[in-house]
C-alpha positions as CSV (number, residue, x, y, z in Angstrom):
1,X,0.0,0.0,0.0
2,X,1.2,3.5,-0.8
3,X,2.4,5.3,2.3
4,X,-0.3,7.4,3.9
5,X,0.6,10.7,5.5
6,X,-0.6,10.7,9.1
7,X,-2.0,13.6,11.2
8,X,0.2,12.6,14.1
9,X,2.5,15.5,15.1
10,X,5.8,14.6,16.6
11,X,6.9,16.4,19.8
12,X,10.3,18.0,20.0
13,X,11.4,15.9,23.0
14,X,11.5,12.2,23.7
15,X,8.1,10.5,23.8
16,X,6.2,7.2,24.2
17,X,4.1,6.3,21.1
18,X,1.4,3.8,22.2
19,X,-1.1,2.2,20.0
20,X,-2.5,-1.3,19.2
21,X,-0.5,-3.6,16.9
22,X,-1.1,-2.7,13.2
23,X,-1.8,1.0,13.7
24,X,1.3,2.0,11.8
25,X,3.7,3.1,14.6
26,X,6.8,1.4,13.2
27,X,5.9,2.5,9.7
28,X,5.6,6.1,10.8
29,X,8.9,5.9,12.7
30,X,10.8,4.4,9.8
31,X,9.4,7.0,7.4
32,X,9.9,10.0,9.7
33,X,13.4,8.9,10.9
34,X,15.1,6.9,8.2
35,X,18.5,7.3,9.9
36,X,17.4,6.5,13.5
37,X,19.2,3.9,15.6
38,X,16.4,1.3,15.9
39,X,16.0,-1.5,18.4
40,X,13.1,-3.8,17.5
41,X,12.2,-5.9,20.6
42,X,9.8,-8.0,18.5
43,X,12.9,-9.8,17.0
44,X,13.6,-12.8,19.3
45,X,17.4,-12.4,19.1
46,X,17.2,-8.7,19.9
47,X,14.7,-9.3,22.7
48,X,16.9,-11.9,24.3
49,X,20.0,-9.8,24.1
50,X,18.4,-6.7,25.6
51,X,16.4,-8.4,28.3
52,X,19.5,-10.2,29.5
53,X,21.6,-7.1,29.5
54,X,19.7,-3.8,29.4
55,X,23.0,-1.9,29.6
56,X,23.6,-3.1,26.0
57,X,21.4,-0.1,25.0
58,X,23.9,2.3,26.4
59,X,26.7,0.6,24.6
60,X,24.8,0.7,21.3
61,X,23.9,4.4,21.7
62,X,27.4,5.5,22.7
63,X,28.9,3.6,19.8
64,X,26.7,5.6,17.4
65,X,27.3,9.3,18.5
66,X,25.9,10.5,15.1
67,X,22.5,9.0,15.8
68,X,20.5,11.6,17.6
69,X,17.2,9.7,17.3
70,X,16.9,6.3,19.0
71,X,13.7,4.3,18.3
72,X,12.8,1.3,20.5
73,X,9.9,-0.8,19.2
74,X,7.6,-2.5,21.8
75,X,9.4,-1.1,24.8
76,X,6.9,-2.8,27.2
77,X,8.6,-6.1,26.4
78,X,11.7,-5.0,28.4
79,X,10.6,-2.4,30.9
80,X,14.0,-2.4,32.6
81,X,15.4,-0.6,29.5
82,X,13.7,2.6,30.8
83,X,16.4,3.0,33.5
84,X,19.0,3.1,30.8
85,X,16.9,5.4,28.6
86,X,16.5,7.8,31.6
87,X,20.3,7.8,32.1
88,X,21.0,8.4,28.4
89,X,18.6,11.3,28.2
90,X,20.3,12.9,31.2
91,X,23.7,12.1,29.7
92,X,23.1,13.9,26.4
93,X,20.0,16.2,26.3
94,X,20.2,16.4,22.5
95,X,19.3,12.8,22.1
96,X,15.7,11.9,21.3
97,X,14.1,8.6,22.2
98,X,10.9,7.3,20.5
99,X,9.5,4.5,22.5
100,X,6.7,2.6,20.8
101,X,4.4,0.1,22.6
102,X,1.2,-1.8,22.1
103,X,0.6,-2.4,25.8
104,X,0.7,0.0,28.7
105,X,0.2,-2.7,31.3
106,X,3.8,-3.6,32.1
107,X,4.9,0.0,31.9
108,X,2.2,1.1,34.4
109,X,3.7,-1.3,36.9
110,X,7.4,-1.1,36.0
111,X,8.7,2.2,34.8
112,X,6.9,5.0,33.0
113,X,7.3,7.2,36.1
114,X,11.1,6.5,36.0
115,X,11.4,9.0,33.2
116,X,9.9,11.7,35.4
117,X,8.1,13.6,32.6
118,X,11.2,13.5,30.3
119,X,9.1,11.6,27.7
120,X,5.6,12.6,26.7
121,X,2.9,10.1,26.1
122,X,1.3,10.0,22.6
123,X,-1.0,7.6,20.8
124,X,-1.4,6.3,17.3
125,X,-4.8,5.3,16.1
126,X,-6.3,3.6,13.0
127,X,-6.6,5.7,10.0
128,X,-8.8,8.8,9.9
129,X,-11.0,9.2,6.8
130,X,-9.3,12.5,6.2
131,X,-5.9,10.9,6.2
132,X,-7.0,8.5,3.4
133,X,-8.7,11.3,1.5
134,X,-10.1,10.0,-1.8
135,X,-9.2,6.5,-0.8
136,X,-11.7,6.5,2.0
137,X,-14.7,4.3,1.3
138,X,-17.4,4.3,4.0
139,X,-18.9,1.0,3.1
140,X,-15.5,-0.7,3.2
141,X,-14.6,1.0,6.4
142,X,-17.8,-0.4,8.0
143,X,-16.8,-3.9,6.9
144,X,-13.1,-3.9,7.5
145,X,-12.4,-0.9,9.8
146,X,-9.4,1.4,9.3
147,X,-6.6,-0.5,10.9
148,X,-3.6,0.2,8.6
149,X,-2.6,-3.5,8.8
150,X,-6.0,-4.4,7.3
151,X,-6.5,-1.4,4.9
152,X,-3.1,-2.2,3.3
153,X,-3.9,-5.9,2.9
154,X,-5.4,-7.6,-0.2
155,X,-7.3,-9.9,2.2
156,X,-8.5,-7.6,5.1
157,X,-11.0,-10.2,6.4
158,X,-8.3,-12.8,6.9
159,X,-6.0,-10.2,8.6
160,X,-8.8,-9.3,11.0
161,X,-9.7,-12.9,11.6
162,X,-6.2,-13.5,12.9
163,X,-6.0,-10.3,14.9
164,X,-7.7,-11.7,18.0
165,X,-5.6,-14.8,17.8
166,X,-2.4,-12.7,17.6
167,X,-3.3,-10.9,20.8
168,X,-4.3,-14.1,22.6
169,X,-1.0,-15.7,21.7
170,X,1.5,-12.8,21.7
171,X,0.2,-10.3,24.1
172,X,-2.3,-11.9,26.6
173,X,-0.9,-15.4,26.9
174,X,2.8,-14.5,26.5
175,X,2.7,-11.9,29.3
176,X,0.9,-14.3,31.6
177,X,-2.1,-11.9,31.9
178,X,-4.6,-14.8,32.1
179,X,-4.7,-18.4,33.2
180,X,-7.5,-19.7,31.1
181,X,-7.2,-18.8,27.4
182,X,-10.4,-20.5,26.5
183,X,-12.3,-18.5,29.1
184,X,-10.8,-15.3,27.8
185,X,-11.8,-16.2,24.2
186,X,-15.4,-16.6,25.3
187,X,-15.2,-13.3,27.0
188,X,-13.9,-11.6,23.8
189,X,-16.9,-13.0,22.0
190,X,-19.3,-11.9,24.7
191,X,-17.9,-8.4,25.0
192,X,-18.3,-7.8,21.3
193,X,-22.0,-7.6,21.9
194,X,-21.4,-4.6,24.2
195,X,-19.7,-2.6,21.4
196,X,-21.5,0.8,21.3
197,X,-23.7,-0.1,24.3
198,X,-23.9,0.6,28.0
199,X,-21.4,-1.7,29.7
200,X,-23.1,-4.2,31.9
201,X,-20.4,-6.3,33.6
202,X,-22.9,-8.6,35.4
203,X,-24.6,-9.6,32.1
204,X,-21.3,-10.4,30.5
205,X,-20.2,-12.5,33.5
206,X,-23.5,-14.4,33.3
207,X,-23.1,-15.0,29.6
208,X,-19.6,-16.3,30.0
209,X,-20.4,-18.1,33.2
210,X,-17.4,-16.5,35.0
211,X,-17.1,-14.3,38.0
212,X,-17.8,-10.5,37.8
213,X,-14.4,-9.7,39.1
214,X,-12.8,-11.8,36.4
215,X,-14.8,-9.9,33.7
216,X,-13.7,-6.6,35.2
217,X,-10.0,-7.7,35.1
218,X,-10.5,-8.9,31.4
219,X,-11.9,-5.5,30.5
220,X,-9.0,-3.8,32.1
221,X,-6.6,-6.0,30.1
222,X,-8.3,-4.9,26.9
223,X,-7.9,-1.3,27.9
224,X,-4.3,-1.8,28.9
225,X,-3.7,-3.5,25.5
226,X,-5.4,-0.4,23.9
227,X,-8.0,-2.7,22.3
228,X,-11.0,-1.0,23.9
229,X,-12.1,2.1,25.6
230,X,-15.0,3.4,27.7
231,X,-17.0,6.6,27.3
232,X,-18.2,8.3,30.5
233,X,-21.6,9.9,31.0
234,X,-21.7,13.6,30.4
235,X,-22.9,15.2,33.7
236,X,-21.8,18.8,33.7
237,X,-24.5,21.1,34.8
238,X,-26.9,18.2,34.6
239,X,-30.6,19.2,34.9
240,X,-31.8,15.7,34.8
241,X,-30.7,12.5,36.6
242,X,-28.2,10.6,34.4
243,X,-27.1,7.0,34.3
244,X,-23.8,6.0,35.8
245,X,-22.5,3.2,33.6
246,X,-20.1,4.0,30.7
247,X,-20.4,3.0,27.1
248,X,-18.0,0.4,25.7
249,X,-16.2,0.4,22.4
250,X,-13.6,-1.8,20.7
251,X,-10.9,0.4,19.2
252,X,-11.7,-0.4,15.5
253,X,-14.9,-1.3,13.7
254,X,-13.1,-4.1,11.7
255,X,-11.9,-5.7,14.9
256,X,-15.4,-5.5,16.3
257,X,-16.8,-7.3,13.3
258,X,-14.1,-10.0,13.5
259,X,-14.9,-10.7,17.1
260,X,-18.7,-10.4,16.8
261,X,-20.3,-13.8,15.9
262,X,-23.1,-13.6,13.4
263,X,-25.9,-16.1,13.2
264,X,-28.9,-16.6,11.0
265,X,-31.2,-14.9,13.6
266,X,-29.2,-11.7,13.7
267,X,-30.9,-8.7,12.3
268,X,-28.6,-6.5,10.1
269,X,-29.1,-3.4,12.3
270,X,-27.8,-5.3,15.3
271,X,-24.4,-5.3,13.7
272,X,-24.5,-2.4,11.2
273,X,-25.7,0.2,13.8
274,X,-22.9,-0.5,16.3
275,X,-20.4,-0.7,13.5
276,X,-21.3,2.8,12.3
277,X,-21.4,4.2,15.8
278,X,-18.0,2.6,16.6
279,X,-16.5,4.1,13.4
280,X,-17.6,7.6,14.5
281,X,-16.3,6.9,18.0
282,X,-12.8,5.9,16.8
283,X,-12.7,9.0,14.6
284,X,-13.6,11.3,17.4
285,X,-11.1,9.7,19.7
286,X,-8.2,9.9,17.2
287,X,-9.1,13.5,16.2
288,X,-9.0,14.5,19.9
289,X,-5.7,12.7,20.5
290,X,-4.0,14.3,17.5
291,X,-5.5,17.6,18.4
292,X,-3.8,17.6,21.8
293,X,-6.5,16.2,23.9
294,X,-8.3,19.5,24.1
295,X,-11.7,17.9,24.5
296,X,-13.5,15.2,26.5
297,X,-15.5,12.6,24.7
298,X,-18.7,11.4,26.5
299,X,-22.2,10.3,25.9
300,X,-25.5,11.5,27.5
301,X,-28.2,9.3,28.9
302,X,-30.8,10.2,31.4
303,X,-32.5,7.8,33.7
304,X,-35.7,8.5,31.7
305,X,-34.1,7.0,28.6
306,X,-33.1,10.0,26.6
307,X,-29.7,9.4,25.0
308,X,-27.3,11.2,22.7
309,X,-24.5,9.0,21.3
310,X,-21.6,11.4,21.7
311,X,-21.0,14.7,23.6
312,X,-17.8,16.5,22.7
313,X,-16.8,19.4,25.0
314,X,-13.7,21.4,25.5
315,X,-11.8,24.4,24.3
316,X,-13.6,24.8,21.0
317,X,-17.1,24.3,22.3
318,X,-19.9,21.8,23.0
319,X,-21.3,19.3,20.4
320,X,-24.0,16.7,20.7
321,X,-23.8,14.0,18.0
322,X,-26.3,11.3,17.2
323,X,-25.6,8.5,14.8
324,X,-28.3,6.7,12.8
325,X,-27.7,3.9,10.4
326,X,-30.5,5.1,8.2
327,X,-30.9,6.6,4.7
328,X,-33.4,9.2,5.9
329,X,-33.2,11.8,8.7
330,X,-36.5,11.4,10.5
331,X,-38.0,13.8,13.1
332,X,-38.0,11.1,15.7
333,X,-34.2,10.8,15.2
334,X,-33.9,14.4,16.4
335,X,-35.9,14.0,19.6
336,X,-33.1,13.4,22.0
337,X,-30.8,16.0,20.4
338,X,-33.5,18.6,20.9
339,X,-33.9,17.4,24.5
340,X,-30.1,18.0,25.0
341,X,-30.4,21.5,23.4
342,X,-33.1,22.3,25.9
343,X,-30.6,21.6,28.7
344,X,-27.6,23.0,26.9
345,X,-28.7,25.7,24.5
346,X,-25.1,26.7,23.7
347,X,-24.5,23.2,22.2
348,X,-24.4,22.5,18.5
349,X,-26.4,19.4,17.6
350,X,-25.5,17.1,14.7
351,X,-27.3,14.1,13.3
352,X,-25.1,11.7,11.2
353,X,-26.9,9.4,8.9
354,X,-26.4,7.3,5.7
355,X,-28.2,9.6,3.4
356,X,-26.7,12.1,0.9
357,X,-28.4,15.4,1.8
358,X,-27.3,18.1,4.2
359,X,-30.2,19.5,6.1
360,X,-30.8,21.9,8.9
361,X,-33.9,20.9,10.8
362,X,-35.2,22.4,14.0
363,X,-31.7,23.6,15.0
364,X,-30.1,20.2,14.2
365,X,-27.5,19.9,11.4
366,X,-28.2,16.6,9.6
367,X,-25.1,15.4,7.7
368,X,-24.1,12.4,5.6
369,X,-21.8,10.4,7.9
370,X,-19.1,10.0,5.3
371,X,-18.9,13.8,4.8
372,X,-18.5,14.4,8.5
373,X,-15.7,11.8,8.8
374,X,-13.8,13.0,5.8
375,X,-13.9,16.6,7.2
376,X,-12.8,15.7,10.7
377,X,-9.2,16.7,11.2
378,X,-6.9,18.1,14.0
379,X,-7.0,21.8,14.2
380,X,-10.7,22.0,13.2
381,X,-13.9,21.8,15.2
382,X,-16.0,18.8,14.4
383,X,-18.4,20.8,12.2
384,X,-16.0,23.4,10.9
385,X,-16.3,23.8,7.2
386,X,-19.5,21.7,7.0
């Protein structure tokens, strides 16, 4: 696949670059820093050498004084290297370390704090539609997601089918995060039904026939491996009682489809609706990350049942966004957005749907979902230019 220019902006100082496998971290590093000194801990021989003697890093760096950028792939595999990284940063302030990782779990326990703020934390996400430009196809994105590993493959379905197995084998099982792989596999299937929905841990535990605490630990593993995230409820200046439970999303629509079993009794909207909502969620999340985390991403749901899929609030304003997998924008689709506007009149309300017309109806901007996604880019408000 032709190299796609990413919106990710590199900081001037050393930084961690986290993101799930296949999001293009290594590709970006190799393109942005062709002459960097690179240590790839995914290579077994390199991993064995550096895990046995972390001081080897110092020897390699000092032996290459002309290399001002040092890239270490999958740093979480050898957390003890962070002590040496810290020492090398102090030794020569002009050196820049780029530390990529697909799991924050080990580093949370064993060393991120050791760098004492000397390395920023950044994230890499699946492609944004605006990064792909004319190559973006909404229908394909809903089927296969926007994980660069899959987008660049002639067989994206096969790539995604093997993605869960890769994590079971190389991340979860290899790090000893779980004792029962079969149990965790059942959990992955069960949690896929929660994509785009209120997270009900008790229901998942019942479906999997495992303890609630175990399910909670599995969800934490998914978040630590950057495979999933939760949206909190928007409660600022709440005039009505809101629910407490967050919404759950897998990080990419293609991964959701790969994990979500489909049977003959499934209705299309049971999969297509969450797929579209998840695609919007991953775009908003990536846009906010690349924009400097200037906004908070939430959803709104009252105890009376009124719900808005996404609430974006921060430096640039307040937006309420509803997503409908429908070719028409109906008045009933606007009902909860108008309820939100009653409580927050300063907000801008947007309905995203599968139709082709742009409409302004009762204060709600109705937009084709593809247009919205292709327009969403760092440095712009969600509806800027629409």
